C-alpha positions in Angstrom: -140.1 60.0 25.9 -142.5 62.7 24.7 -140.8 65.7 23.0 -137.9 63.7 21.5 -140.3 61.3 19.7 -142.1 64.3 18.1 -139.1 66.1 16.7 -138.6 64.3 13.3 -142.3 64.7 12.4 -142.1 68.4 13.0 -138.9 68.7 10.9 -140.2 66.6 8.1 -143.3 68.7 7.7 -142.3 72.3 7.1 -144.6 74.9 8.6 -147.1 76.0 5.9 -147.8 79.7 5.9 -146.9 82.0 8.8 -149.1 80.4 11.4 -151.6 82.2 13.5 -151.2 85.4 15.5 -151.3 85.1 19.3 -154.8 86.7 19.2 -156.1 84.3 16.5 -154.6 81.3 18.4 -156.1 82.5 21.7 -159.5 82.5 20.0 -158.9 79.0 18.7 -158.0 77.9 22.2 -161.2 79.4 23.5 -163.1 77.4 20.8 -161.2 74.2 21.7 -162.4 74.6 25.4 -165.9 73.9 24.1 -165.1 70.6 22.5 -166.2 67.4 24.4 -162.7 65.9 24.8 -161.2 69.1 26.2 -164.1 69.7 28.5 -163.8 66.1 29.7 -160.0 66.5 30.4 -160.5 69.8 32.2 -163.3 68.3 34.4 -161.0 65.4 35.4 -158.1 67.7 36.1 -160.3 69.6 38.6 -161.7 66.4 40.1 -158.1 65.3 40.7 -157.5 68.4 42.8 -155.8 70.5 40.3 -156.9 74.1 39.9 -157.2 75.2 36.3 -157.1 79.0 36.1 -158.6 80.9 33.2 -155.1 81.5 31.8 -154.0 77.9 32.2 -153.9 77.5 28.4 -152.3 80.4 26.6 -151.2 81.2 23.1 -147.5 82.3 22.8 -145.1 83.0 20.0 -142.5 80.2 20.1 -138.8 80.4 19.0 -138.4 76.6 19.0 -140.0 74.4 16.4 -142.6 72.9 18.8 -146.3 73.0 18.7 -146.8 73.5 22.4 -145.9 72.4 25.9 -146.9 71.9 29.5 -145.0 73.3 32.5 -145.9 72.3 36.0 -147.2 75.3 37.9 -147.5 77.4 34.8 -149.9 75.6 32.6 -150.1 74.9 28.9 -148.7 77.0 26.0 -149.8 76.6 22.4 -147.3 78.0 19.8 -149.4 80.3 17.7 -146.8 80.7 15.0 -147.0 76.9 14.2 -150.8 76.7 14.3 -152.8 77.2 11.1 -156.2 75.6 11.7 -158.6 74.9 14.6 -157.9 71.1 14.5 -154.2 71.6 15.1 -155.0 73.7 18.2 -157.5 71.2 19.5 -154.9 68.4 19.1 -152.2 70.3 21.0 -154.6 71.3 23.8 -155.7 67.7 24.2 -152.1 66.4 24.1 -150.9 68.9 26.7 -153.9 68.4 28.9 -153.2 64.7 29.1 -149.6 65.6 30.3 -151.1 68.0 32.8 -153.5 65.3 34.0 -150.8 62.7 34.4 -148.7 65.3 36.3 -151.6 66.2 38.5 -152.3 62.6 39.4 -148.7 62.0 40.2 -148.6 65.1 42.4 -151.8 64.3 44.4 
């Protein structure tokens, strides 16, 4: 179980500050796309036959207390209002790309 395991950790660490704006978060996502792990996962997604569009990973303002998510056919969302630093964005992008990769392998 993915999301249910993560809930207590989110609730026990209150969000510091206001988080990032969607624009700031989108810039952090773009920086994360240049990190070796993210590049590796994206390359493997494409090798597995999954098309990764330019807007596959997008920053959104989330109402639920989650850091991000992956939806088949829609891509990955990163919750900007719960992101404060680049490292958090990197971790969410990597985590959701692994879900996308598993989903892609199962579908192909």
